[in-house]
C-alpha positions as a Markdown table, in Angstrom:
| # | Residue | x | y | z |
|---|---|---|---|---|
| 1 | Met | 11.3 | -15.2 | -44.2 |
| 2 | Ala | 7.8 | -14.7 | -43.6 |
| 3 | Leu | 8.0 | -16.7 | -40.5 |
| 4 | Trp | 10.7 | -14.8 | -39.0 |
| 5 | Val | 8.5 | -11.6 | -39.5 |
| 6 | Glu | 5.4 | -13.1 | -37.6 |
| 7 | Ile | 8.4 | -14.6 | -34.9 |
| 8 | Ile | 9.3 | -10.9 | -34.4 |
| 9 | Asp | 5.6 | -9.9 | -34.5 |
| 10 | Thr | 4.7 | -12.1 | -32.0 |
| 11 | Asn | 7.4 | -11.6 | -29.8 |
| 12 | Ser | 6.7 | -7.6 | -29.7 |
| 13 | Lys | 3.5 | -8.4 | -28.7 |
| 14 | Leu | 5.0 | -10.8 | -26.1 |
| 15 | Ile | 7.1 | -7.8 | -24.6 |
| 16 | Ser | 4.3 | -5.5 | -24.9 |
| 17 | Asn | 2.1 | -7.8 | -22.2 |
| 18 | Asn | 5.3 | -8.4 | -20.0 |
| 19 | Tyr | 5.7 | -12.1 | -20.8 |
| 20 | Leu | 9.2 | -11.4 | -22.0 |
| 21 | Pro | 11.9 | -9.1 | -20.7 |
| 22 | Ser | 12.6 | -6.0 | -22.5 |
| 23 | Asn | 15.3 | -3.6 | -21.6 |
| 24 | Val | 13.8 | -0.1 | -20.4 |
| 25 | Ile | 17.0 | 1.5 | -19.5 |
| 26 | His | 19.1 | 3.8 | -21.6 |
| 27 | Lys | 22.5 | 5.5 | -21.2 |
| 28 | Glu | 23.5 | 9.0 | -22.4 |
| 29 | Val | 26.4 | 9.1 | -24.6 |
| 30 | Gly | 29.3 | 11.0 | -23.9 |
| 31 | Asp | 32.6 | 10.1 | -25.2 |
| 32 | Gly | 30.7 | 6.5 | -25.8 |
| 33 | Arg | 33.7 | 4.4 | -24.1 |
| 34 | Asn | 30.9 | 2.7 | -21.8 |
| 35 | Val | 28.3 | 2.1 | -24.3 |
| 36 | Ser | 27.5 | -0.8 | -26.0 |
| 37 | Phe | 27.3 | -0.1 | -30.0 |
| 38 | Trp | 24.4 | -2.7 | -30.2 |
| 39 | His | 22.7 | -3.6 | -27.2 |
| 40 | Asp | 22.4 | -0.5 | -25.1 |
| 41 | Ile | 19.6 | 1.7 | -25.7 |
| 42 | Trp | 21.0 | 5.0 | -26.6 |
| 43 | Cys | 19.9 | 5.8 | -30.1 |
| 44 | Gly | 15.9 | 6.2 | -30.1 |
| 45 | Ser | 13.6 | 4.1 | -27.8 |
| 46 | Thr | 15.1 | 0.5 | -28.7 |
| 47 | Ser | 18.7 | -0.8 | -29.2 |
| 48 | Leu | 20.3 | -0.8 | -32.5 |
| 49 | Ala | 20.6 | -4.6 | -32.4 |
| 50 | Ser | 16.7 | -4.6 | -32.5 |
| 51 | Arg | 16.2 | -2.1 | -34.6 |
| 52 | Tyr | 18.8 | -3.5 | -37.6 |
| 53 | Asn | 18.6 | -7.1 | -36.8 |
| 54 | Arg | 20.5 | -8.2 | -40.1 |
| 55 | Leu | 23.2 | -5.9 | -39.9 |
| 56 | Tyr | 23.9 | -6.9 | -36.2 |
| 57 | His | 24.3 | -10.6 | -37.0 |
| 58 | Leu | 26.6 | -9.8 | -39.8 |
| 59 | Asp | 28.8 | -7.8 | -37.4 |
| 60 | Ile | 32.1 | -9.6 | -35.7 |
| 61 | Asn | 32.4 | -7.5 | -33.0 |
| 62 | Lys | 29.1 | -7.4 | -31.5 |
| 63 | Phe | 30.2 | -6.4 | -28.4 |
| 64 | Asp | 32.2 | -3.1 | -29.3 |
| 65 | Met | 31.6 | 0.4 | -27.5 |
| 66 | Ala | 30.2 | 3.0 | -29.6 |
| 67 | Ala | 33.5 | 4.8 | -29.8 |
| 68 | Asn | 34.9 | 1.8 | -31.2 |
| 69 | Lys | 32.8 | 2.1 | -33.9 |
| 70 | Trp | 33.3 | 5.6 | -34.9 |
| 71 | Ile | 37.1 | 5.7 | -36.6 |
| 72 | Asp | 37.6 | 8.7 | -38.7 |
| 73 | Gly | 34.6 | 10.2 | -38.7 |
| 74 | Asn | 32.6 | 7.1 | -39.7 |
| 75 | Trp | 30.6 | 4.7 | -38.4 |
| 76 | His | 32.5 | 1.0 | -39.4 |
| 77 | Ile | 31.0 | -2.5 | -38.9 |
| 78 | Phe | 33.2 | -5.6 | -39.5 |
| 79 | Ile | 31.5 | -8.2 | -41.5 |
| 80 | Ser | 31.9 | -11.9 | -40.7 |
| 81 | Gln | 31.9 | -14.9 | -43.3 |
| 82 | Arg | 30.2 | -17.2 | -41.0 |
| 83 | Glu | 26.5 | -18.0 | -41.7 |
| 84 | Asp | 24.0 | -16.1 | -39.5 |
| 85 | Lys | 22.4 | -17.5 | -36.3 |
| 86 | Trp | 19.7 | -16.5 | -34.4 |
| 87 | Lys | 20.7 | -15.5 | -30.7 |
| 88 | Cys | 18.6 | -15.4 | -27.3 |
| 89 | Ser | 19.1 | -13.8 | -24.2 |
| 90 | Leu | 17.3 | -16.8 | -22.5 |
| 91 | Ser | 19.2 | -19.6 | -23.4 |
| 92 | Ser | 22.5 | -20.8 | -21.6 |
| 93 | Asn | 24.3 | -20.8 | -24.8 |
| 94 | Gly | 23.2 | -17.8 | -26.6 |
| 95 | Leu | 21.2 | -19.3 | -29.4 |
| 96 | Phe | 17.3 | -19.1 | -30.1 |
| 97 | Ser | 15.6 | -22.2 | -29.7 |
| 98 | Val | 11.6 | -22.6 | -29.7 |
| 99 | Lys | 12.1 | -25.0 | -26.7 |
| 100 | Thr | 13.9 | -22.1 | -24.5 |
| 101 | Ile | 10.6 | -19.4 | -25.4 |
| 102 | Arg | 8.3 | -22.0 | -24.8 |
| 103 | Glu | 9.8 | -22.7 | -21.4 |
| 104 | His | 9.9 | -18.9 | -20.5 |
| 105 | Leu | 6.5 | -18.3 | -21.5 |
| 106 | Asp | 5.3 | -21.3 | -19.6 |
| 107 | Arg | 6.5 | -20.2 | -16.4 |
| 108 | Val | 5.4 | -16.9 | -16.9 |
| 109 | Met | 2.1 | -17.4 | -18.8 |
| 110 | Leu | 1.0 | -20.8 | -16.6 |
| 111 | Pro | -1.0 | -20.0 | -13.3 |
| 112 | Ser | 1.2 | -20.8 | -10.4 |
| 113 | Leu | 0.5 | -24.0 | -8.2 |
| 114 | Asn | 1.7 | -22.7 | -5.2 |
| 115 | Val | -2.0 | -21.5 | -4.1 |
| 116 | Val | -2.9 | -24.4 | -1.5 |
| 117 | Thr | -5.5 | -26.5 | -2.5 |
| 118 | Thr | -8.6 | -26.8 | 0.1 |
| 119 | Trp | -11.2 | -29.6 | -0.8 |
| 120 | Ile | -15.0 | -28.2 | 1.0 |
| 121 | Lys | -17.2 | -31.2 | 1.2 |
| 122 | Gln | -20.3 | -29.1 | 1.8 |
| 123 | Ile | -20.2 | -27.8 | -2.0 |
| 124 | Pro | -20.0 | -29.7 | -5.1 |
| 125 | Arg | -17.2 | -30.7 | -6.6 |
| 126 | Lys | -17.8 | -28.3 | -10.1 |
| 127 | Val | -17.9 | -25.3 | -7.2 |
| 128 | Asn | -14.6 | -26.5 | -5.6 |
| 129 | Val | -13.1 | -26.3 | -9.3 |
| 130 | Phe | -14.5 | -22.9 | -9.6 |
| 131 | Trp | -13.1 | -21.9 | -6.6 |
| 132 | Trp | -9.4 | -23.2 | -7.3 |
| 133 | Arg | -9.3 | -21.6 | -10.5 |
| 134 | Leu | -10.8 | -18.4 | -9.1 |
| 135 | Arg | -7.8 | -18.5 | -6.9 |
| 136 | Leu | -5.1 | -18.7 | -9.3 |
| 137 | Asp | -6.9 | -16.1 | -11.5 |
| 138 | Ser | -7.3 | -18.6 | -14.4 |
| 139 | Leu | -11.2 | -18.4 | -15.2 |
| 140 | Pro | -11.8 | -17.2 | -19.2 |
| 141 | Leu | -12.7 | -13.6 | -18.2 |
| 142 | Arg | -12.2 | -11.2 | -21.1 |
| 143 | Trp | -9.1 | -9.6 | -19.7 |
| 144 | Asn | -7.2 | -12.7 | -18.7 |
| 145 | Leu | -7.8 | -13.9 | -22.4 |
| 146 | Ser | -6.5 | -10.9 | -23.9 |
| 147 | Thr | -3.2 | -11.1 | -21.9 |
| 148 | Arg | -3.1 | -14.7 | -23.2 |
| 149 | Gly | -3.0 | -13.3 | -26.7 |
| 150 | Val | -7.0 | -14.3 | -27.6 |
| 151 | Glu | -7.9 | -10.8 | -29.7 |
| 152 | Leu | -11.3 | -9.7 | -28.8 |
| 153 | Thr | -12.9 | -6.5 | -29.9 |
| 154 | Asn | -14.4 | -5.5 | -26.4 |
| 155 | Leu | -12.9 | -5.8 | -23.2 |
| 156 | Glu | -15.9 | -4.6 | -21.0 |
| 157 | Cys | -17.8 | -6.6 | -18.6 |
| 158 | Pro | -20.5 | -7.9 | -20.0 |
| 159 | Val | -22.7 | -7.6 | -16.5 |
| 160 | Cys | -22.5 | -3.5 | -16.2 |
| 161 | Asn | -20.3 | -2.4 | -19.4 |
| 162 | Ser | -18.8 | -0.1 | -16.9 |
| 163 | Gly | -15.2 | -1.3 | -17.0 |
| 164 | Ile | -12.8 | -3.9 | -18.0 |
| 165 | Glu | -13.7 | -7.5 | -17.1 |
| 166 | Arg | -11.3 | -8.4 | -14.7 |
| 167 | Gln | -11.9 | -10.6 | -11.6 |
| 168 | Asn | -12.4 | -8.1 | -9.0 |
| 169 | His | -14.6 | -6.0 | -11.2 |
| 170 | Leu | -16.7 | -8.7 | -12.0 |
| 171 | Phe | -17.1 | -10.3 | -8.3 |
| 172 | Phe | -16.6 | -7.6 | -6.1 |
| 173 | Glu | -16.9 | -4.0 | -8.1 |
| 174 | Cys | -19.5 | -4.6 | -10.5 |
| 175 | Glu | -22.9 | -2.9 | -9.5 |
| 176 | Val | -24.5 | -6.5 | -9.8 |
| 177 | Ala | -21.7 | -8.0 | -7.2 |
| 178 | Asn | -22.2 | -4.8 | -4.8 |
| 179 | Asp | -25.9 | -5.3 | -4.7 |
| 180 | Ser | -25.6 | -9.1 | -4.2 |
| 181 | Trp | -22.9 | -8.7 | -1.6 |
| 182 | Arg | -25.3 | -6.1 | 0.4 |
| 183 | Leu | -27.9 | -8.5 | 0.5 |
| 184 | Ile | -25.7 | -11.0 | 1.9 |
| 185 | Arg | -24.2 | -8.8 | 4.6 |
| 186 | Val | -27.6 | -7.9 | 5.8 |
| 187 | Trp | -28.6 | -11.7 | 5.6 |
| 188 | Met | -25.8 | -13.1 | 7.4 |
| 189 | Asp | -25.4 | -10.1 | 10.0 |
| 190 | Ile | -22.2 | -11.4 | 11.2 |
| 191 | Gly | -20.2 | -7.9 | 10.7 |
| 192 | Met | -18.9 | -8.8 | 7.2 |
| 193 | Pro | -17.3 | -5.8 | 5.7 |
| 194 | Arg | -17.1 | -4.7 | 2.1 |
| 195 | Phe | -14.4 | -6.8 | 0.1 |
| 196 | Ala | -13.0 | -5.0 | -2.7 |
| 197 | Ser | -11.0 | -8.1 | -3.9 |
| 198 | Leu | -10.9 | -11.6 | -3.3 |
| 199 | Val | -7.6 | -10.8 | -1.3 |
| 200 | Asp | -9.8 | -9.2 | 0.9 |
| 201 | Leu | -12.1 | -11.8 | 1.3 |
| 202 | Gln | -9.4 | -14.5 | 1.9 |
| 203 | Ala | -7.9 | -12.6 | 4.4 |
| 204 | Trp | -11.3 | -11.9 | 6.4 |
| 205 | Leu | -11.9 | -15.4 | 6.3 |
| 206 | Asp | -8.4 | -16.3 | 7.8 |
| 207 | Gly | -9.0 | -13.9 | 10.5 |
| 208 | Leu | -12.5 | -15.5 | 11.6 |
| 209 | Gln | -13.0 | -15.9 | 15.2 |
| 210 | Thr | -15.1 | -18.9 | 15.6 |
| 211 | Asn | -15.1 | -22.8 | 15.7 |
| 212 | Ser | -13.7 | -24.6 | 12.7 |
| 213 | Asp | -17.3 | -25.8 | 11.5 |
| 214 | Ser | -18.7 | -22.6 | 11.3 |
| 215 | Ile | -15.7 | -21.4 | 9.3 |
| 216 | Val | -16.2 | -23.8 | 6.6 |
| 217 | Arg | -20.0 | -22.8 | 6.3 |
| 218 | Ile | -19.2 | -19.4 | 6.1 |
| 219 | Lys | -16.6 | -19.9 | 3.5 |
| 220 | Ala | -18.9 | -22.1 | 1.7 |
| 221 | Ile | -21.4 | -19.5 | 1.4 |
| 222 | Met | -19.0 | -17.0 | 0.4 |
| 223 | Ile | -17.7 | -19.4 | -2.6 |
| 224 | Thr | -21.5 | -20.0 | -3.5 |
| 225 | Val | -22.0 | -16.3 | -4.0 |
| 226 | Leu | -19.2 | -16.1 | -6.5 |
| 227 | Trp | -20.2 | -18.9 | -8.1 |
| 228 | Val | -24.0 | -17.5 | -8.6 |
| 229 | Leu | -22.2 | -14.6 | -9.8 |
| 230 | Trp | -20.1 | -16.3 | -12.3 |
| 231 | Ser | -23.3 | -18.6 | -13.5 |
| 232 | Phe | -25.4 | -15.4 | -14.1 |
| 233 | Arg | -22.4 | -13.8 | -16.1 |
| 234 | Asn | -22.1 | -16.6 | -18.4 |
| 235 | Gly | -25.6 | -16.5 | -18.6 |
| 236 | Val | -25.4 | -13.0 | -20.2 |
| 237 | Val | -22.3 | -13.6 | -22.3 |
| 238 | Phe | -24.0 | -17.0 | -24.0 |
| 239 | Asn | -27.7 | -15.3 | -24.0 |
| 240 | Asp | -28.5 | -18.0 | -22.0 |
| 241 | Val | -30.1 | -16.3 | -18.9 |
| 242 | Val | -31.0 | -19.1 | -16.5 |
| 243 | Ile | -30.5 | -16.8 | -13.2 |
| 244 | Arg | -32.4 | -13.3 | -13.2 |
| 245 | Arg | -30.3 | -10.1 | -11.7 |
| 246 | Ser | -33.4 | -10.1 | -9.4 |
| 247 | Ser | -32.9 | -13.7 | -8.2 |
| 248 | Ile | -29.4 | -14.0 | -7.4 |
| 249 | Phe | -29.6 | -13.3 | -3.6 |
| 250 | Asp | -32.4 | -15.5 | -3.4 |
| 251 | Ile | -30.6 | -18.6 | -5.6 |
| 252 | Val | -27.6 | -17.9 | -3.3 |
| 253 | Lys | -29.6 | -18.7 | -0.4 |
| 254 | Met | -31.3 | -21.6 | -2.0 |
| 255 | Tyr | -28.0 | -23.4 | -2.9 |
| 256 | Ser | -26.4 | -22.6 | 0.5 |
| 257 | Phe | -29.1 | -24.4 | 2.4 |
| 258 | Arg | -29.6 | -27.2 | -0.1 |
| 259 | Trp | -25.7 | -27.8 | 0.0 |
| 260 | Leu | -25.2 | -27.4 | 3.3 |
| 261 | Lys | -28.3 | -29.6 | 4.4 |
| 262 | Asn | -27.2 | -32.7 | 2.0 |
| 263 | Arg | -23.5 | -32.4 | 2.4 |
| 264 | Gly | -23.2 | -31.1 | 6.2 |
| 265 | Asn | -25.4 | -30.3 | 9.3 |
| 266 | Ile | -26.7 | -26.8 | 9.2 |
| 267 | Val | -26.1 | -25.1 | 12.4 |
| 268 | Ser | -26.1 | -21.3 | 13.4 |
| 269 | Val | -23.2 | -19.6 | 12.3 |
| 270 | Lys | -21.7 | -17.1 | 15.2 |
| 271 | Val | -18.6 | -14.9 | 14.8 |
| 272 | Gln | -17.1 | -12.8 | 17.5 |
| 273 | His | -17.1 | -9.3 | 16.3 |
């Protein structure tokens, strides 16, 4: 019994995190002829089947309308002698199975692989992997960890402590990120706008009007900015401050120069405004 209590509790958490579907539509009861007694939400905020689960499984006529249950001024539930079974609307046969739940959670929780992976030879392999994970939003940010069931006492950004540590906040909205991007815009002087999200950055990169070599180098610098911000964040979280806030911009320039020099020819970058 304790195992099923734990399963039901886990199910509630998954529903609250939108990993499992939940019926949020309810019916207003009139004569009860079109309202499912057990399955529709018509009495309270949840279905009677979920609130009185054991009684639901004992009822033979689980799909009766509410009107059919009301006989001579009393509610009637018809009991079967068959063995109780757990049901699951996600499975084809209607029966609960761990495999069915696991497959559904994998589809919902695991990152999509539809993102095209472009390997950039001008930056190290580990930075390419970081960029791939960033585009999948699979970095171990505090918000991401919490949505995957990891219990954390604090979801605030460890860098600025003024917002939830989500991807867009850490890399674009955080005051440290804002200051870094401002310096990068001045340094590159190519009409780079202010980005509010990774989607904005990717859209800008996709719309660049210049030669392909320059686009690759610009993209390498942008990813380097994100990588240094991530490295700085990790230093704060793990009390291993390798990068100082005041030196983020200088380190971006150093890494960019080093990687582009050692892994590709450095040329001037020009963009049509």
